[in-house]
N, C-alpha and C positions, 0 to 999 in steps of 0.2 A: 560561465559555464553551468548555469543548472540544471540538474538534474533531479525527476523527482518518480521515484519507483513503485509501482502496483505492488502492493498487499495485500493481504484477504486481512478483511473484518473479524476478530470472536467471540469479541465482546465489546458491548458499550456501556458508560457508566458516566453521566450525565454527559460532559462535553469531552468525556477523553475515553481514549477506546486500546484493547489489545490487539495488536497485526503478528498477521503473520507473512515470514517470505521462507518456507523451506524450512528448516529449524530455527530461524531467528525468528523473537518476538519483542516487536517495540510498544510501549505505552508513546499514544498522541495525543495533540487536542483534535477535535472532531466541530469546529466553533468554525471555518469556513465550509466546511459540507456538510452543514445536518443532516441532509435528507440523506445519509448512508445508513443501512441499516447493517444489522450482521449477515455475514454469509457475500457483503459485497465486494468488489475490488473499488480500492482506494487510492489516488496521488499520492505519495507519502514526501511533504516537502520539508527538511529542516522541522519536523517535531509536525507535523501540521497533515493530517488530511484536505488533500487544498480540491479534486475534485472526488467524485463517486465514474468510476469506468466498465465495459460492461467487461464478459468475464474473455471472454475474444480476443479481444484488445490488448488485456493484461494478459492475459495466456505466453500470446506472438510475441509483442515487448519483452516478457519475463526469455524467452528463445533467444531471440537475439540478442537480446546484452549478454545470457552467457556464451556465445558466441565471441563476441568483442574480446573478452578477458578471460573465460572460465564463470564460476559460480560468482553471481552477486556480492553472497556475503558470503565472505572468508573467516 
């Protein structure tokens, strides 16, 4: 099973971006979601943004994930 996690785009530099989830930041590739902008939520899987999602969807998904096993990133 694969899991993509919504993360907030904080900075974009060419085809790479810095994204955040809570206190965790990651550098990811944006080649699969080039339309994403700073401030957007993207689904992140295996180091790639694979889709832009709206804020409501992202926040609800993160709430549900936290209910399953605690914080998404520990």
